[in-house]
Jmol script that loads the backbone (N, CA, C; Angstrom):
load data "model"
ATOM      1  N   MET A   1     164.621  25.667  -9.076  1.00  0.00           N
ATOM      2  CA  MET A   1     163.366  25.404  -9.605  1.00  0.00           C
ATOM      3  C   MET A   1     162.814  23.903  -8.785  1.00  0.00           C
ATOM      4  N   GLY A   2     161.737  23.901  -8.442  1.00  0.00           N
ATOM      5  CA  GLY A   2     161.493  22.627  -7.575  1.00  0.00           C
ATOM      6  C   GLY A   2     161.371  21.373  -8.525  1.00  0.00           C
ATOM      7  N   LYS A   3     161.277  20.286  -8.115  1.00  0.00           N
ATOM      8  CA  LYS A   3     161.214  18.857  -8.549  1.00  0.00           C
ATOM      9  C   LYS A   3     159.979  18.786  -8.980  1.00  0.00           C
ATOM     10  N   VAL A   4     159.494  17.981 -10.047  1.00  0.00           N
ATOM     11  CA  VAL A   4     157.748  17.775 -10.612  1.00  0.00           C
ATOM     12  C   VAL A   4     157.976  16.308 -10.559  1.00  0.00           C
ATOM     13  N   ASN A   5     157.092  16.081  -9.691  1.00  0.00           N
ATOM     14  CA  ASN A   5     156.800  14.422  -9.674  1.00  0.00           C
ATOM     15  C   ASN A   5     155.731  14.202 -10.821  1.00  0.00           C
ATOM     16  N   ASP A   6     155.789  14.090 -12.087  1.00  0.00           N
ATOM     17  CA  ASP A   6     155.161  13.572 -13.283  1.00  0.00           C
ATOM     18  C   ASP A   6     154.907  12.289 -13.287  1.00  0.00           C
ATOM     19  N   ARG A   7     153.817  11.574 -13.041  1.00  0.00           N
ATOM     20  CA  ARG A   7     153.569  10.150 -13.432  1.00  0.00           C
ATOM     21  C   ARG A   7     153.161   9.754 -14.760  1.00  0.00           C
ATOM     22  N   GLY A   8     153.481  10.525 -15.847  1.00  0.00           N
ATOM     23  CA  GLY A   8     153.161  10.325 -17.322  1.00  0.00           C
ATOM     24  C   GLY A   8     151.619  10.022 -17.258  1.00  0.00           C
ATOM     25  N   THR A   9     151.622   9.046 -18.305  1.00  0.00           N
ATOM     26  CA  THR A   9     150.055   8.915 -18.840  1.00  0.00           C
ATOM     27  C   THR A   9     149.284   8.144 -17.395  1.00  0.00           C
ATOM     28  N   LYS A  10     150.004   7.255 -16.284  1.00  0.00           N
ATOM     29  CA  LYS A  10     149.069   6.882 -15.514  1.00  0.00           C
ATOM     30  C   LYS A  10     148.537   7.775 -14.522  1.00  0.00           C
ATOM     31  N   LYS A  11     148.725   9.176 -14.614  1.00  0.00           N
ATOM     32  CA  LYS A  11     147.838  10.460 -13.985  1.00  0.00           C
ATOM     33  C   LYS A  11     146.719  10.522 -14.485  1.00  0.00           C
ATOM     34  N   TRP A  12     146.590   9.907 -15.878  1.00  0.00           N
ATOM     35  CA  TRP A  12     145.182  10.279 -16.330  1.00  0.00           C
ATOM     36  C   TRP A  12     144.159   9.407 -16.403  1.00  0.00           C
ATOM     37  N   THR A  13     144.583   8.051 -15.650  1.00  0.00           N
ATOM     38  CA  THR A  13     143.712   6.762 -15.803  1.00  0.00           C
ATOM     39  C   THR A  13     142.534   6.947 -15.030  1.00  0.00           C
ATOM     40  N   SER A  14     142.470   7.812 -13.788  1.00  0.00           N
ATOM     41  CA  SER A  14     141.004   8.097 -13.035  1.00  0.00           C
ATOM     42  C   SER A  14     140.195   8.685 -13.503  1.00  0.00           C
ATOM     43  N   ILE A  15     140.300   9.371 -14.881  1.00  0.00           N
ATOM     44  CA  ILE A  15     139.416  10.106 -15.697  1.00  0.00           C
ATOM     45  C   ILE A  15     139.014   9.133 -16.919  1.00  0.00           C
ATOM     46  N   MET A  16     139.765   7.924 -17.115  1.00  0.00           N
ATOM     47  CA  MET A  16     139.415   7.580 -18.430  1.00  0.00           C
ATOM     48  C   MET A  16     138.265   6.299 -18.108  1.00  0.00           C
ATOM     49  N   MET A  17     138.087   6.021 -19.255  1.00  0.00           N
ATOM     50  CA  MET A  17     136.982   5.128 -19.281  1.00  0.00           C
ATOM     51  C   MET A  17     137.598   3.473 -18.801  1.00  0.00           C
ATOM     52  N   PRO A  18     137.148   2.257 -18.070  1.00  0.00           N
ATOM     53  CA  PRO A  18     137.425   1.481 -17.742  1.00  0.00           C
ATOM     54  C   PRO A  18     138.033   0.650 -19.065  1.00  0.00           C
ATOM     55  N   GLU A  19     137.584   0.636 -20.306  1.00  0.00           N
ATOM     56  CA  GLU A  19     138.353  -0.052 -21.160  1.00  0.00           C
ATOM     57  C   GLU A  19     139.350   0.501 -21.620  1.00  0.00           C
ATOM     58  N   HIS A  20     139.463   1.897 -21.773  1.00  0.00           N
ATOM     59  CA  HIS A  20     140.707   2.662 -22.128  1.00  0.00           C
ATOM     60  C   HIS A  20     141.852   2.132 -20.757  1.00  0.00           C
ATOM     61  N   THR A  21     141.413   2.057 -19.863  1.00  0.00           N
ATOM     62  CA  THR A  21     142.519   2.034 -18.459  1.00  0.00           C
ATOM     63  C   THR A  21     142.871   0.482 -18.561  1.00  0.00           C
ATOM     64  N   LYS A  22     142.217  -0.504 -18.939  1.00  0.00           N
ATOM     65  CA  LYS A  22     142.287  -1.769 -19.422  1.00  0.00           C
ATOM     66  C   LYS A  22     143.337  -1.998 -20.361  1.00  0.00           C
ATOM     67  N   LEU A  23     143.140  -1.402 -21.448  1.00  0.00           N
ATOM     68  CA  LEU A  23     144.344  -1.169 -22.577  1.00  0.00           C
ATOM     69  C   LEU A  23     145.457  -0.663 -22.361  1.00  0.00           C
ATOM     70  N   LEU A  24     145.307   0.328 -21.422  1.00  0.00           N
ATOM     71  CA  LEU A  24     146.633   0.705 -21.229  1.00  0.00           C
ATOM     72  C   LEU A  24     147.560   0.159 -20.157  1.00  0.00           C
ATOM     73  N   GLU A  25     146.869  -0.432 -19.489  1.00  0.00           N
ATOM     74  CA  GLU A  25     147.265  -1.725 -18.229  1.00  0.00           C
ATOM     75  C   GLU A  25     147.964  -2.588 -19.050  1.00  0.00           C
ATOM     76  N   GLU A  26     147.315  -2.976 -19.905  1.00  0.00           N
ATOM     77  CA  GLU A  26     147.951  -4.387 -21.128  1.00  0.00           C
ATOM     78  C   GLU A  26     149.371  -3.679 -21.663  1.00  0.00           C
ATOM     79  N   MET A  27     149.245  -2.650 -22.104  1.00  0.00           N
ATOM     80  CA  MET A  27     150.252  -1.852 -22.839  1.00  0.00           C
ATOM     81  C   MET A  27     151.541  -1.945 -22.381  1.00  0.00           C
ATOM     82  N   TRP A  28     151.464  -1.549 -20.819  1.00  0.00           N
ATOM     83  CA  TRP A  28     152.520  -1.260 -19.987  1.00  0.00           C
ATOM     84  C   TRP A  28     153.009  -2.601 -19.639  1.00  0.00           C
ATOM     85  N   LYS A  29     152.189  -3.912 -19.543  1.00  0.00           N
ATOM     86  CA  LYS A  29     152.602  -5.081 -19.186  1.00  0.00           C
ATOM     87  C   LYS A  29     153.578  -5.495 -20.223  1.00  0.00           C
ATOM     88  N   GLN A  30     152.981  -5.244 -21.379  1.00  0.00           N
ATOM     89  CA  GLN A  30     153.611  -5.685 -22.690  1.00  0.00           C
ATOM     90  C   GLN A  30     154.862  -5.219 -22.913  1.00  0.00           C
ATOM     91  N   GLN A  31     155.295  -4.035 -22.358  1.00  0.00           N
ATOM     92  CA  GLN A  31     156.562  -3.221 -22.641  1.00  0.00           C
ATOM     93  C   GLN A  31     157.612  -3.976 -21.551  1.00  0.00           C
ATOM     94  N   ASP A  32     157.415  -4.701 -20.783  1.00  0.00           N
ATOM     95  CA  ASP A  32     158.030  -5.698 -19.911  1.00  0.00           C
ATOM     96  C   ASP A  32     158.428  -7.154 -20.708  1.00  0.00           C
ATOM     97  N   TYR A  33     157.603  -7.512 -21.869  1.00  0.00           N
ATOM     98  CA  TYR A  33     157.830  -8.818 -22.130  1.00  0.00           C
ATOM     99  C   TYR A  33     159.223  -9.038 -22.991  1.00  0.00           C
ATOM    100  N   ARG A  34     159.848 -10.257 -23.101  1.00  0.00           N
ATOM    101  CA  ARG A  34     161.034 -10.916 -23.357  1.00  0.00           C
ATOM    102  C   ARG A  34     160.573 -11.528 -24.495  1.00  0.00           C
ATOM    103  N   GLU A  35     161.774 -11.759 -25.688  1.00  0.00           N
ATOM    104  CA  GLU A  35     161.512 -12.335 -26.516  1.00  0.00           C
ATOM    105  C   GLU A  35     162.320 -13.412 -26.324  1.00  0.00           C
ATOM    106  N   ARG A  36     161.733 -14.769 -26.791  1.00  0.00           N
ATOM    107  CA  ARG A  36     162.070 -16.172 -26.729  1.00  0.00           C
ATOM    108  C   ARG A  36     163.620 -16.266 -26.973  1.00  0.00           C
ATOM    109  N   PRO A  37     164.906 -16.651 -26.657  1.00  0.00           N
ATOM    110  CA  PRO A  37     166.352 -16.808 -27.116  1.00  0.00           C
ATOM    111  C   PRO A  37     166.232 -17.800 -28.068  1.00  0.00           C
ATOM    112  N   MET A  38     167.161 -17.899 -28.770  1.00  0.00           N
ATOM    113  CA  MET A  38     167.639 -18.756 -29.837  1.00  0.00           C
ATOM    114  C   MET A  38     168.846 -19.393 -29.346  1.00  0.00           C
ATOM    115  N   LEU A  39     169.065 -20.598 -28.946  1.00  0.00           N
ATOM    116  CA  LEU A  39     170.322 -21.291 -28.083  1.00  0.00           C
ATOM    117  C   LEU A  39     170.815 -21.776 -29.560  1.00  0.00           C
ATOM    118  N   ASN A  40     172.046 -21.949 -29.267  1.00  0.00           N
ATOM    119  CA  ASN A  40     172.991 -22.244 -30.102  1.00  0.00           C
ATOM    120  C   ASN A  40     173.269 -24.257 -29.903  1.00  0.00           C
ATOM    121  N   ASP A  41     173.585 -24.545 -30.731  1.00  0.00           N
ATOM    122  CA  ASP A  41     173.934 -26.169 -30.481  1.00  0.00           C
ATOM    123  C   ASP A  41     174.979 -26.165 -29.345  1.00  0.00           C
ATOM    124  N   HIS A  42     175.819 -25.356 -28.997  1.00  0.00           N
ATOM    125  CA  HIS A  42     176.325 -25.686 -27.585  1.00  0.00           C
ATOM    126  C   HIS A  42     175.922 -25.539 -26.266  1.00  0.00           C
ATOM    127  N   GLN A  43     174.804 -24.614 -26.634  1.00  0.00           N
ATOM    128  CA  GLN A  43     174.156 -24.340 -25.240  1.00  0.00           C
ATOM    129  C   GLN A  43     172.988 -25.924 -25.296  1.00  0.00           C
ATOM    130  N   ILE A  44     172.418 -26.184 -26.190  1.00  0.00           N
ATOM    131  CA  ILE A  44     171.544 -27.368 -26.394  1.00  0.00           C
ATOM    132  C   ILE A  44     172.011 -28.380 -25.951  1.00  0.00           C
ATOM    133  N   GLU A  45     173.362 -28.424 -26.174  1.00  0.00           N
ATOM    134  CA  GLU A  45     174.016 -29.738 -25.531  1.00  0.00           C
ATOM    135  C   GLU A  45     174.443 -29.641 -24.089  1.00  0.00           C
ATOM    136  N   ASP A  46     174.910 -28.526 -23.614  1.00  0.00           N
ATOM    137  CA  ASP A  46     175.004 -28.220 -22.304  1.00  0.00           C
ATOM    138  C   ASP A  46     174.125 -28.789 -21.408  1.00  0.00           C
ATOM    139  N   ILE A  47     172.710 -28.244 -22.129  1.00  0.00           N
ATOM    140  CA  ILE A  47     171.330 -28.356 -21.241  1.00  0.00           C
ATOM    141  C   ILE A  47     170.940 -30.083 -21.382  1.00  0.00           C
ATOM    142  N   ASN A  48     171.125 -30.905 -22.469  1.00  0.00           N
ATOM    143  CA  ASN A  48     171.204 -32.107 -22.582  1.00  0.00           C
ATOM    144  C   ASN A  48     171.696 -33.236 -21.615  1.00  0.00           C
ATOM    145  N   ILE A  49     173.140 -32.648 -21.620  1.00  0.00           N
ATOM    146  CA  ILE A  49     174.152 -33.356 -20.698  1.00  0.00           C
ATOM    147  C   ILE A  49     173.788 -32.984 -19.116  1.00  0.00           C
ATOM    148  N   ALA A  50     173.311 -32.066 -18.798  1.00  0.00           N
ATOM    149  CA  ALA A  50     172.778 -31.799 -17.334  1.00  0.00           C
ATOM    150  C   ALA A  50     171.813 -32.301 -16.847  1.00  0.00           C
ATOM    151  N   LEU A  51     170.780 -32.476 -18.068  1.00  0.00           N
ATOM    152  CA  LEU A  51     169.475 -33.078 -17.941  1.00  0.00           C
ATOM    153  C   LEU A  51     169.584 -34.786 -17.651  1.00  0.00           C
ATOM    154  N   GLN A  52     170.437 -35.219 -18.713  1.00  0.00           N
ATOM    155  CA  GLN A  52     170.600 -36.749 -18.405  1.00  0.00           C
ATOM    156  C   GLN A  52     171.790 -37.101 -17.010  1.00  0.00           C
ATOM    157  N   LEU A  53     172.547 -36.246 -16.841  1.00  0.00           N
ATOM    158  CA  LEU A  53     173.061 -36.337 -15.240  1.00  0.00           C
ATOM    159  C   LEU A  53     172.201 -36.571 -14.479  1.00  0.00           C
ATOM    160  N   ALA A  54     171.383 -35.343 -14.424  1.00  0.00           N
ATOM    161  CA  ALA A  54     170.619 -35.176 -13.241  1.00  0.00           C
ATOM    162  C   ALA A  54     169.344 -36.434 -13.232  1.00  0.00           C
ATOM    163  N   LEU A  55     169.241 -37.010 -14.433  1.00  0.00           N
ATOM    164  CA  LEU A  55     168.363 -38.221 -14.224  1.00  0.00           C
ATOM    165  C   LEU A  55     168.793 -39.421 -13.861  1.00  0.00           C
ATOM    166  N   LYS A  56     170.106 -39.685 -14.294  1.00  0.00           N
ATOM    167  CA  LYS A  56     170.781 -40.818 -14.063  1.00  0.00           C
ATOM    168  C   LYS A  56     171.223 -40.885 -12.577  1.00  0.00           C
ATOM    169  N   ASP A  57     171.854 -39.762 -12.279  1.00  0.00           N
ATOM    170  CA  ASP A  57     172.413 -39.872 -10.904  1.00  0.00           C
ATOM    171  C   ASP A  57     171.409 -39.387  -9.589  1.00  0.00           C
ATOM    172  N   ASP A  58     170.303 -38.965 -10.006  1.00  0.00           N
ATOM    173  CA  ASP A  58     169.183 -38.284  -9.362  1.00  0.00           C
ATOM    174  C   ASP A  58     170.047 -37.207  -8.311  1.00  0.00           C
ATOM    175  N   LEU A  59     170.379 -36.369  -9.164  1.00  0.00           N
ATOM    176  CA  LEU A  59     170.796 -35.114  -9.002  1.00  0.00           C
ATOM    177  C   LEU A  59     169.855 -33.839  -8.515  1.00  0.00           C
ATOM    178  N   THR A  60     170.194 -32.877  -7.967  1.00  0.00           N
ATOM    179  CA  THR A  60     169.205 -31.672  -7.879  1.00  0.00           C
ATOM    180  C   THR A  60     169.656 -30.845  -9.050  1.00  0.00           C
ATOM    181  N   VAL A  61     168.768 -30.354  -9.807  1.00  0.00           N
ATOM    182  CA  VAL A  61     169.138 -29.828 -11.330  1.00  0.00           C
ATOM    183  C   VAL A  61     168.297 -28.074 -11.264  1.00  0.00           C
ATOM    184  N   GLU A  62     168.900 -27.278 -11.747  1.00  0.00           N
ATOM    185  CA  GLU A  62     167.945 -25.861 -11.743  1.00  0.00           C
ATOM    186  C   GLU A  62     167.961 -25.624 -13.060  1.00  0.00           C
ATOM    187  N   ILE A  63     166.622 -25.548 -13.211  1.00  0.00           N
ATOM    188  CA  ILE A  63     166.011 -25.280 -14.746  1.00  0.00           C
ATOM    189  C   ILE A  63     165.570 -23.800 -14.942  1.00  0.00           C
ATOM    190  N   GLU A  64     166.051 -23.037 -15.817  1.00  0.00           N
ATOM    191  CA  GLU A  64     165.604 -21.895 -16.253  1.00  0.00           C
ATOM    192  C   GLU A  64     164.800 -22.014 -17.579  1.00  0.00           C
ATOM    193  N   TYR A  65     163.726 -21.540 -17.795  1.00  0.00           N
ATOM    194  CA  TYR A  65     162.764 -21.967 -18.922  1.00  0.00           C
ATOM    195  C   TYR A  65     161.999 -20.570 -19.228  1.00  0.00           C
ATOM    196  N   PHE A  66     161.412 -20.406 -20.540  1.00  0.00           N
ATOM    197  CA  PHE A  66     160.884 -19.420 -21.020  1.00  0.00           C
ATOM    198  C   PHE A  66     159.252 -19.921 -21.101  1.00  0.00           C
ATOM    199  N   LYS A  67     158.562 -19.023 -20.627  1.00  0.00           N
ATOM    200  CA  LYS A  67     157.123 -19.131 -20.663  1.00  0.00           C
ATOM    201  C   LYS A  67     156.352 -17.596 -20.349  1.00  0.00           C
ATOM    202  N   ASN A  68     155.329 -17.609 -21.452  1.00  0.00           N
ATOM    203  CA  ASN A  68     154.559 -16.546 -21.211  1.00  0.00           C
ATOM    204  C   ASN A  68     155.486 -15.086 -21.364  1.00  0.00           C
ATOM    205  N   HIS A  69     156.305 -14.982 -21.999  1.00  0.00           N
ATOM    206  CA  HIS A  69     157.240 -13.782 -21.966  1.00  0.00           C
ATOM    207  C   HIS A  69     157.932 -13.305 -21.126  1.00  0.00           C
ATOM    208  N   TYR A  70     158.238 -14.451 -20.164  1.00  0.00           N
ATOM    209  CA  TYR A  70     159.091 -14.149 -19.110  1.00  0.00           C
ATOM    210  C   TYR A  70     160.120 -15.557 -18.558  1.00  0.00           C
ATOM    211  N   TYR A  71     160.957 -15.293 -18.307  1.00  0.00           N
ATOM    212  CA  TYR A  71     161.890 -16.182 -17.878  1.00  0.00           C
ATOM    213  C   TYR A  71     161.581 -16.694 -16.415  1.00  0.00           C
ATOM    214  N   HIS A  72     161.613 -17.888 -16.112  1.00  0.00           N
ATOM    215  CA  HIS A  72     161.199 -18.786 -14.908  1.00  0.00           C
ATOM    216  C   HIS A  72     162.575 -19.377 -14.503  1.00  0.00           C
ATOM    217  N   LYS A  73     162.310 -19.646 -13.112  1.00  0.00           N
ATOM    218  CA  LYS A  73     163.457 -20.655 -12.846  1.00  0.00           C
ATOM    219  C   LYS A  73     162.831 -22.039 -11.729  1.00  0.00           C
ATOM    220  N   THR A  74     163.177 -22.905 -11.753  1.00  0.00           N
ATOM    221  CA  THR A  74     162.463 -23.964 -10.801  1.00  0.00           C
ATOM    222  C   THR A  74     163.704 -24.860 -10.314  1.00  0.00           C
ATOM    223  N   LYS A  75     163.860 -25.660  -9.311  1.00  0.00           N
ATOM    224  CA  LYS A  75     165.301 -26.260  -8.758  1.00  0.00           C
ATOM    225  C   LYS A  75     164.306 -27.592  -8.186  1.00  0.00           C
ATOM    226  N   GLY A  76     164.869 -28.619  -8.387  1.00  0.00           N
ATOM    227  CA  GLY A  76     164.240 -29.829  -7.999  1.00  0.00           C
ATOM    228  C   GLY A  76     165.057 -31.159  -8.626  1.00  0.00           C
ATOM    229  N   LYS A  77     164.690 -32.249  -8.052  1.00  0.00           N
ATOM    230  CA  LYS A  77     164.974 -33.735  -8.714  1.00  0.00           C
ATOM    231  C   LYS A  77     163.955 -33.605 -10.041  1.00  0.00           C
ATOM    232  N   LEU A  78     164.765 -33.951 -11.007  1.00  0.00           N
ATOM    233  CA  LEU A  78     164.012 -34.393 -12.214  1.00  0.00           C
ATOM    234  C   LEU A  78     163.445 -35.765 -12.282  1.00  0.00           C
ATOM    235  N   LEU A  79     162.015 -35.637 -12.713  1.00  0.00           N
ATOM    236  CA  LEU A  79     161.131 -36.978 -12.312  1.00  0.00           C
ATOM    237  C   LEU A  79     161.548 -37.805 -13.689  1.00  0.00           C
ATOM    238  N   SER A  80     161.451 -37.083 -14.608  1.00  0.00           N
ATOM    239  CA  SER A  80     161.266 -37.641 -16.226  1.00  0.00           C
ATOM    240  C   SER A  80     161.472 -36.926 -17.146  1.00  0.00           C
ATOM    241  N   VAL A  81     161.975 -37.432 -18.366  1.00  0.00           N
ATOM    242  CA  VAL A  81     162.076 -36.572 -19.523  1.00  0.00           C
ATOM    243  C   VAL A  81     161.698 -37.676 -20.597  1.00  0.00           C
ATOM    244  N   ASP A  82     160.353 -37.017 -21.255  1.00  0.00           N
ATOM    245  CA  ASP A  82     159.879 -37.730 -22.117  1.00  0.00           C
ATOM    246  C   ASP A  82     160.181 -37.104 -23.584  1.00  0.00           C
ATOM    247  N   VAL A  83     161.186 -37.517 -24.450  1.00  0.00           N
ATOM    248  CA  VAL A  83     161.736 -36.930 -25.797  1.00  0.00           C
ATOM    249  C   VAL A  83     160.777 -36.930 -26.496  1.00  0.00           C
ATOM    250  N   LEU A  84     159.771 -38.220 -26.568  1.00  0.00           N
ATOM    251  CA  LEU A  84     158.793 -38.261 -27.736  1.00  0.00           C
ATOM    252  C   LEU A  84     157.985 -36.814 -27.454  1.00  0.00           C
ATOM    253  N   SER A  85     157.591 -36.659 -26.308  1.00  0.00           N
ATOM    254  CA  SER A  85     156.511 -35.493 -26.242  1.00  0.00           C
ATOM    255  C   SER A  85     157.060 -34.299 -26.133  1.00  0.00           C
ATOM    256  N   GLN A  86     158.417 -34.399 -25.625  1.00  0.00           N
ATOM    257  CA  GLN A  86     159.432 -32.924 -25.729  1.00  0.00           C
ATOM    258  C   GLN A  86     158.835 -32.357 -24.127  1.00  0.00           C
ATOM    259  N   TYR A  87     158.687 -33.181 -23.113  1.00  0.00           N
ATOM    260  CA  TYR A  87     158.658 -32.587 -21.956  1.00  0.00           C
ATOM    261  C   TYR A  87     159.645 -33.227 -20.790  1.00  0.00           C
ATOM    262  N   ILE A  88     159.885 -32.392 -19.594  1.00  0.00           N
ATOM    263  CA  ILE A  88     160.540 -32.807 -18.622  1.00  0.00           C
ATOM    264  C   ILE A  88     159.342 -32.672 -17.397  1.00  0.00           C
ATOM    265  N   GLN A  89     159.709 -33.416 -16.512  1.00  0.00           N
ATOM    266  CA  GLN A  89     158.847 -33.341 -15.259  1.00  0.00           C
ATOM    267  C   GLN A  89     160.006 -33.137 -14.124  1.00  0.00           C
ATOM    268  N   ILE A  90     159.564 -31.761 -13.400  1.00  0.00           N
ATOM    269  CA  ILE A  90     160.381 -31.740 -12.327  1.00  0.00           C
ATOM    270  C   ILE A  90     159.500 -31.049 -11.291  1.00  0.00           C
ATOM    271  N   ASN A  91     159.339 -31.339 -10.064  1.00  0.00           N
ATOM    272  CA  ASN A  91     158.873 -30.657  -8.707  1.00  0.00           C
ATOM    273  C   ASN A  91     156.934 -30.546  -9.255  1.00  0.00           C
ATOM    274  N   ASN A  92     156.567 -31.599  -9.963  1.00  0.00           N
ATOM    275  CA  ASN A  92     155.151 -31.501 -10.341  1.00  0.00           C
ATOM    276  C   ASN A  92     155.092 -30.522 -11.307  1.00  0.00           C
ATOM    277  N   ASP A  93     155.813 -30.074 -11.925  1.00  0.00           N
ATOM    278  CA  ASP A  93     156.069 -29.090 -13.391  1.00  0.00           C
ATOM    279  C   ASP A  93     156.260 -29.955 -14.602  1.00  0.00           C
ATOM    280  N   CYS A  94     155.603 -29.687 -15.582  1.00  0.00           N
ATOM    281  CA  CYS A  94     155.793 -30.098 -17.010  1.00  0.00           C
ATOM    282  C   CYS A  94     156.206 -28.882 -17.565  1.00  0.00           C
ATOM    283  N   ILE A  95     157.779 -28.966 -18.138  1.00  0.00           N
ATOM    284  CA  ILE A  95     158.154 -28.149 -18.988  1.00  0.00           C
ATOM    285  C   ILE A  95     158.363 -28.495 -19.951  1.00  0.00           C
ATOM    286  N   PRO A  96     158.025 -28.189 -21.462  1.00  0.00           N
ATOM    287  CA  PRO A  96     158.515 -28.159 -22.801  1.00  0.00           C
ATOM    288  C   PRO A  96     159.890 -28.115 -23.082  1.00  0.00           C
ATOM    289  N   LEU A  97     160.772 -29.009 -23.541  1.00  0.00           N
ATOM    290  CA  LEU A  97     162.040 -29.241 -23.468  1.00  0.00           C
ATOM    291  C   LEU A  97     162.474 -27.861 -24.365  1.00  0.00           C
ATOM    292  N   PRO A  98     161.689 -27.260 -25.522  1.00  0.00           N
ATOM    293  CA  PRO A  98     162.224 -26.285 -26.346  1.00  0.00           C
ATOM    294  C   PRO A  98     162.195 -25.085 -25.656  1.00  0.00           C
ATOM    295  N   ASN A  99     161.135 -25.144 -24.340  1.00  0.00           N
ATOM    296  CA  ASN A  99     161.264 -23.835 -23.499  1.00  0.00           C
ATOM    297  C   ASN A  99     162.517 -23.523 -22.706  1.00  0.00           C
ATOM    298  N   ILE A 100     163.294 -24.656 -22.329  1.00  0.00           N
ATOM    299  CA  ILE A 100     164.323 -24.597 -21.323  1.00  0.00           C
ATOM    300  C   ILE A 100     165.370 -23.708 -22.045  1.00  0.00           C
ATOM    301  N   THR A 101     166.015 -22.746 -21.088  1.00  0.00           N
ATOM    302  CA  THR A 101     167.045 -21.899 -21.695  1.00  0.00           C
ATOM    303  C   THR A 101     168.264 -22.369 -20.840  1.00  0.00           C
ATOM    304  N   GLY A 102     168.223 -22.917 -19.975  1.00  0.00           N
ATOM    305  CA  GLY A 102     169.418 -23.515 -18.995  1.00  0.00           C
ATOM    306  C   GLY A 102     169.147 -24.576 -18.160  1.00  0.00           C
ATOM    307  N   ALA A 103     170.325 -25.132 -17.875  1.00  0.00           N
ATOM    308  CA  ALA A 103     170.050 -26.322 -16.860  1.00  0.00           C
ATOM    309  C   ALA A 103     171.694 -26.420 -16.076  1.00  0.00           C
ATOM    310  N   TRP A 104     171.560 -26.626 -14.684  1.00  0.00           N
ATOM    311  CA  TRP A 104     172.657 -26.443 -14.242  1.00  0.00           C
ATOM    312  C   TRP A 104     172.311 -27.556 -13.075  1.00  0.00           C
ATOM    313  N   ILE A 105     173.345 -28.445 -12.711  1.00  0.00           N
ATOM    314  CA  ILE A 105     173.611 -29.247 -11.936  1.00  0.00           C
ATOM    315  C   ILE A 105     173.704 -28.580 -10.484  1.00  0.00           C
ATOM    316  N   ASP A 106     173.212 -29.133  -9.364  1.00  0.00           N
ATOM    317  CA  ASP A 106     173.415 -28.409  -8.057  1.00  0.00           C
ATOM    318  C   ASP A 106     174.356 -29.252  -7.164  1.00  0.00           C
TER     319      ASP A 106
END
end "model"
wireframe off; spacefill off
backbone 0.3
color backbone group
């Protein structure tokens, strides 16, 4: 028997109303969403140590953070850490401290 190339619900989008197509696209996008991880005390301490060393010794640091349902990474020199406002600044990016899921000295 021959192989059938069935694209599922995507094959029906050409005959749907634009509103329905948009809702389906949003649904497909949401299927890839990740949940924000809960860090334990040890992980938080490791992140704090890496940030302190990077700031004190002007080292390159790689930051993994969670934003808009996805993980992102950035690498560079840590410009500042604002504990009061809960933000760090790296490469012209301001990242909220609670969103950071990992930090490694390069």
